[in-house]
N, C-alpha and C positions, 0 to 999 in steps of 0.2 A: 661661527668664526671663533678663532682662538685668541683670547685676550691675555696679555701679560700685565697683570695689575701690580704696580710697585708702590709700596707704602713704607713710610718711615715712622717708627714709634707708634703705630696704631694697628690696624687690621693685619693679621687675624688675632692679635693678642687681646686679652680681656680688657686691659687698660690701655690708655693712650689716646692720641688725637685721631680724629677722622674714622675711628673704627665703626661707628654706627652707620654713617652714610655709605661707607664702603660695603658693609654687610647687607644693607638694604638694596644697594645697586646690584650686587652679585646675585642675591636671591630674586630680584625682580627681573633679571635677564637670564632666565633658565634655558633659553634657546642657544646660548653661547657657552663655550668652555672657558674656564679661567684658570690660569696658572698664577699663583700668588707668590710674589717676591717681597719678603718683609725684612726691614732693617730695624733691629731692636735697639732701644736706648739705655736699658739697664738690665742687670741680672734679675732684679725683682720682677720686671715686666715679663721676662722669659719664664720665671718660676710660676707666675700666676696662670700661665697656660693660654690656650686659644679659646675663642668662641666656637660653638658647634658649626661645622662647615656644611654647606649644602652640597648635593651630589654633582653640581656643575663645576665644582672646584676639583680639577684633575690632580694637582700637586701643589705643595707649598715648599719653598726654599727660603731659608732664613740666614741672616748674617748679623753679627754684632757691630754696632758702632761704639760700644763702650769698652771693648777689649781687643787685643791683638793676638789672641790665642790661635793655636793651630787648628786644623780641622777637627770637628767634633761630630760624632754621630749620636743623634738622639731621636727618640721615638716621638710620634705625634698621633693625632686622631686618624690619619690616613696611613699609618705604618711608619717605617723608618724614613725620616726626612733628613737630608744631608744639609748641614750648615756649611755654606760655601767656604772654601779654603782661603786663607790669607797668608801669603808667603812672607818670610821674614826679610828677604831682600839683602841679606848680608853676604851672600856667596857670589857677588858680581865679579865678572872679569873686568879687565881694563876698558874694553870697548863699551860695555854696559855702563860702567861708572862714568865714562865720558858722555854717553847719551843722557844719563840722568842729570849730570851737571849742566849740560846744554839746555835741556827742556825745563828743568826746575829753575835754572837761572833766568830763562826767558819769562817764565811765569812770574817769578818774583819781580823782574824788571817792569812788567806790565802793571803789576799791583802798585809798585812804588811810584809809577808814573801817574797813578791815581785814577786813570780812566776818564779824567775830566779836567776842567780848568782849576787852577790853584784856588783853594777855598771852597770848592763845591764838593758834593758828596755823591757816592754811588756811581752808576754808569751813565748818568744823564750827560749828553754832549760828547760821548766817546766817539772817536774817529773810527772809520772802517778799518784802518791799518792796525790800530790797537786791538780791535776785536779779532782780527785775523791772527795777530800774534798770540793772543790768549788761546784761541782755538787750536792753533798749531802746537803750542806748548802742552795744552791739556791732552790732545789726542796723541802727541808724542809720548807723554808719560803713560797713557793707556796702552799703547803698543809695546812699550818697554815692559810694563807689568805683565802683559800677555806673553811676551817672549821669555821673561825671567821668572815667572811664577809668583809675582807679587812685588809690592813696593813699600810695604809698611816699615820695614827696617830702614830703608833709605830715606823715607820721609821723616823718620824720627832721628836721623843721624846728625852728627855734628856738621857734615857737609851741607845739609839742608839749611842749618842755621847760618853757616858762613855765606851761603848763596844769598840768603835774605839780607845779611849784613852788607854784602857788596852792593846789592841793588839799592839799599837804603842810602848808602854813602856815594852812589854814582851821581855824576852831574845831571841836573834836570829832575832829580827825584823831588817829590813833594816835601815841603818844609816839615810837615808832621812826621813823615817817614824818616827824614834825616835826624830827627830828634829821638829816634828809637834807641833804647838802651838794651843791654843783654837780657834782662828779664822780659822786656817787651818782645824781643825776637824769639825767645823760648816760648812765650805764650802764643805768638802767631804761628810758629812752626807746629806746635801741638794742635792748634785749632785746624790748620790746613791739613795735617795728617789725618785727623778724624774726618774732615769733610771729603778728602780724596780717597778714603779707604775703599769705597766701592770700585776704584780702579783695579784693585787686586782680587776681585771676586772672579769666580769661574762660571759666571752666568752667561757669557757672551758667545756661546757656541751654537751650532745648529740644533743641538738637543736642549738648549736653554731658551733664552729670549729670542734667539734666531729662529725658533720654530713658531713664534707667535705671528699672527696676522696684524697685530696692533699692540703697541706698548702704551699703557695708560699710567702715567706718573700722577699719583694723587696729591703731590705737593712739590714745591720747588726744593732747591738745596740738594742734599744727598740722595733723595728719592728720584730727582730728575737725572742724576748722573748715570745710573744704569740704563735708563731709557736713551740718553744721548749716545752711550757706547753701543747699544743695540742698533741704533740708527747708523752709527759710524761703521761698525764691523759687518752688520748683516742687512743694512738698509731697511730696517723695520720702521714703519711710520710711527710717529710719536704724537700722543695727545697729552697735554699738560693741564692739570686742574689745580687751581690754587684758591683756597678760602682765606688765605693770608699770605702776603708776600714776605719772603725770608729777609729781604733787606730791611723792611719796616720792623720786623721782629728784632733784628740785630740792633737797630737804632734804639728801640725801647728797652732792650735787655742789657745793652752795653754801656750804660751811663757811668758805671763804676770803673770801666777800663780806662787805661791811659789814652791820650789822643792818638798816639802812634798805632796802638793795637786797634783802636776803633776805626781809624782811617784805612788801614791795610785790610782788615776783614770786611769792611764795607765795600772796598774796591773788589774784593774777591766775590762776595755775594752778588754785587751788581753785575760783574762780568759773567758769572755763571748763569744768572737769570737772563741776561741778554742773549747768551749763546743758546739757552734752552728755547727762548722765544723764537729765535731765528730758525732753529732746526725743526720746531714743532709744526705739524700739519695744521693743528688748531690749538688754541689756548682758551680754556674756559675759566671764568672768574665767578666766585660765589656771590658777588654783589658788585654794585657800581663803585664802591669805595676801593675794593681790591682791583677792579679794572683800571681805575685811574692810576694806581701805583704801577700796574703792569705797563701801561702806556709810558709812564715816566721812566721806567727801566728799559725801554726800547722795544716793547711789543708792537707789532704791526696791527693797526686797527682792523684790517681786513680779516685777520685770523682770530679775532677775539669774539667769544660768545659768553653771555651771562647765563649761568645755570645755578639757580638757587639750591641750597642743600635740601635734600628730601628728608622730612621729619615724620615720625609716626604720630598721626593725629588720633589713632584709635584709642590710645590710653587716656586721652583727654576728652573723649566724646561724652562720657557720662556727665562730666562737670560742665562742658560747653553747651550741651543740649538740654540739661536739666534745669529746673526752676532755680531762680536766684535764692540761695539760702545762706549766703555769707553774711558775716557781721558787717552792717553798713558803716561802722565806725573804724574798721580795721584796715590798715595799710600793710602790704606784704612785700618783702624783698626776698628774692630767691637767687642763689648763685654760689660761686666759690668765694670764700672770704680771703681777699688779698688787697693790698694798698690801692691798686688801680680801680677798685670798685668804689672807693671814696665813701665808705660808710660814715666817716667822720662828718662830712657835709650833710649826709642824710640824717644823722642824729641831731645836728644843729637845726636843720630844717624842721624836724619833727617837734623840736622845742617850740618853734613858732606856730606849728599846727596846733599844739596843745593849748596855746593861748587863745586860739579862735574856737577850737573844738575840744573842750576838756575831756570828753568821753572817748576820744580817739585812742587807738592803740597801734603799736608797730611790732610786727613779727619779722624777725630776721632769720631766715631759714637757709642754712648752708654750712658746709664743712670748710675748715681752713685749708689753704693750699700750701703745703710745705712748712718749714720752720718759720719763714717770713710771715706766712699767713697765721700761724699760731700766735706769734708776737702781736700781729695786728689785731687779731681777735681779742686778745687780752687787753690791748689798749682801748678798743671799742667798748668792751664790757665796763672798764673803769670809767670811761667817759659817760656811758649811759647811767651808771650809778651816781655820778656826780650831777648830771643834768636833771635826772628824774629820781629823787629820793622815793623810797617806798611810800605809797600813799594808802590810807585807809579811809573807808567811807564813814566810819564812826569810831567812837572810843573803844568799842568792844570787837572790832574787826582787825584781822591781820593785814598788815600793809602789803601792797602789791605794786610792782614796777610796771609801768605801761609799755616798756620795751622788753621783749623776750628774745633770747637767742636759742635756736633749735636746730636740729639736724633731721634729714630725711630718715625715716625708720623709727623715730621716737613715737610713743603712744599717741600723741596728739597730731603727729604728721607722719602717718605710715607710708604714704606714697607721695610722689612729686605732684600728682594731680590734686591731692588733698591739701598740699601747701598753697597752691594757687586758689583753691576753693575756699580757703579760710579767710580771705580778705576781699573787700569790695574793690580795692584799687591796688594794682601792682606797680611798684616803683623800681626804676633803674637809675642809679646815681653815678655811673662810671665816668671816669675821666679819659679812659682808653678802652676802646671796644672795636672788635672787628665786625663779625656777624653776630648780632645779639640773639643767641639761641634762646635764652630765658624769656626774652620779649616775645618771640614767636610762640613759645609754649603758653604764655599767658594769653596770647591772642587765640590759640586753639581752645582755651578754656573760656573764652568769651568775656575776658576781663578788661575793663578800662585801664589804661596805662598812663603813667607820667614818666618821661624819660629825658635824659640829657642828650644834647645834640652832639654825639660823637660817633665815629665810624659809620656804619650803614644804618643807623637808627632811623633817620628820616626816610630812607628808602624802604625800610621794612614797615614802618608805621603807616606811611602813605595817607595821613590825614585821619587815622582812626584812633589817635591818642594825642595827648598833650606833650609837647617837647619844649624843654627849657635849656638855657646855656649851662655848661658844666661848671662846677665849683661856684654855684650861686644858690646858697641855701634859701635865701628869701624867695627867689623865683620858684624854686622847687616846692616850698611850703605853700605859696599862693596857688599853684596848680593843684596840689593835693586837696587843699581846702575847697577849691571850686568844685571838684568832683565829689568830695564827701557830702557836700550840701545839695547836690543835684542828682537825685536818684534816676530821673528820666534820662538825663544826659549820659550817665554811666551806662545804663542799659543800651542806649542807642549806639554809643561808641563800642561797647563790648560786642554787640551783634555784628557791627561792621568789621571789627577786628577779626572775629572768627571767620567771617565770609572771605576776607582777604587772605588770611592764612591758609584756608583750605584751597583757595584758588592758586596760590603761588608757591607754597612751601610744603605741600604734601609729597609723600614718597612717589606717587604715581607720576607727577609732573617731572620729577627729577629723573626717574627711570626712562620715561618716554623721550626726554631730551637727549640723554646719553645714547640711547638706542639709535636715534636718528643721526647723532654725531658719529658713532661708530660706522654706520653704513656710509655716511658721506665721505669719511676718510678712506675707507677701503675701496669705495667705488672709483676713486680717482687716483689710486695707488697702482703703479705698474706691477705686473706679475714679476715676482722675484725668483721663482723657480723655473729654470730653463731646462727643458728635456731635450736630449740629443739623440739623433739617429745613429746608425752603425758607423757612418763616416765622420761623426763628430759635429755635424751641422745641426743648428736648432730645428726641432721638429714642431711645426705649427699644429695647433689643436691636439696636442698630445694628451692633455688632461681635460676631459669633458666638463662642461659647466656644471653638470649634476653633481660632480665630486665636491663642489664648494657649497652646496646647499646646506645651511646650518641645521643642526638637529642631532639627537643622539640615537636616531633610528638606524643609522648606517652600520654595517658590519665592519670587521677589522680590515677587510680587503679594500673597501671603499675609503675608509679613513686613511689607509696608507697612501692611496692614490691622491687624496686631497692634500696630503702633507709631503708629497714628492716621491712616494714609492718606498719599497722596503730597502733595507741596507744593501749596499752593493760593494763590490771589490774596488778598492782605491784605484783610480785611473781608468776604470771601465766606464763607457758611456751609459747613461740612464736610458733604458728602453721604455717606450710608451706601453702602458698597460692597455690591453684590448678593451674596446668599448663595452662588449658584453659583460665584462667583470663588474663594471659599475651598474649597468642596466639590470643585471641579475640581482643586485643588492637592493633594488628599489622595491 
């Protein structure tokens, strides 16, 4: 089968989100063909290049979410790959401008209505009428973009800002929307333009996503939009996978925005999520925490499946299966350094641990995430120096701080597995967490863990580690001390954690689950290619079942049959390929 895999800010780029599980999924399903459609988030990400692609990847098409430049041709590992064109939208005629004003104005009106009762957020409680209005406006803009060659210029225009302003000032608009000022409207218009940029791509033709048997969007938001349009224009079935809901991400990241910006963008993300859930054949969640958010945003429970991310257990096998050789007095924290990881609480908790276990040490292994992470790391270093002055065992010894800050690749921590192997207990102190990947890695290494009860932590741990409330240094310290003092309990919990991780979170389970889901969706999807006889009537049994058998053993003739036959003269009926052509290829 031919899969159109759509990713935003990740695969096939070297850096970004979800690149690892996407790469493992593609490599694990060698019997299928994959066309990759990638949306990049920055120029730096594009300059870093792609990961090596397996042979089952037929082609890669990319587009930028960070710029509105015209078509660019650039090379890639598979030869010249075209970045999809984005039209400027400034050459509209009067009729096109009217259509844009109508559809964009309707979209803005739905967002300003809030999609819910006054004072609530997101798409919860939205009426069917409002959902239909949003869908009509969205697909109306998509059809306009297809007819006119793009919408980027129109979405960035003064007319778009004026439409937003009229919707915010209209009777019945949300109170927060009525309070929007010009800077707020400009911010919302810019954010909507970026989110709606996939409308202007040229991916939705028969030689693009229309040629796929299934579209698999690897996240919500902009990645789900191309899949929605492929379903709208070409009736391609849609599978949506989320390891984090975009609406939740917006709430966490938008704290510094004004109430008007926050409310309008929350309404958009909620509406788009609800539309994607409604059109998708199936929706997979990476964990129960994400699944609850999907249900809150309107997903039908009958469509939901939980598929844990597949992680590579091989690189942790030596540590997990080897004898216990870690320092029994050392705690380890591994991850990206940022405020949501709450290292401040961890340092205060370790101060209490040192009172009970003076020989204990804490190793913080990780790199800062962006400028905010750099500043936070500096603050944590200063706090550690204040809480733990350098200590020396005697008058002739050099003082040493019991807290160390390190990065992967340093002489003492050459690999990620070495980081987990260096401590007897792995600690997670986050106040916000989706799927705790670092926790699963520690479980693969057979380490006992102490974690805060956030996100999907309890679901992942499942009784194989200790869980404490977030922002509670005393509880965190007591749990760490309990494990540091009990070698037998640490070993028992570590063995149970490794067994659970291998059972639930290994690559093989993830690949097998998606393989079954692909077959389930395609098996209940009507045939989209209709073959006509000479009189123009549908010809039954025109394409034999053998033409759809997956595999790369078929020759070009058979592959053309499976995809609808060779190119034909416009207006001429498609004639059935004789059965022996397929049979001879077998």
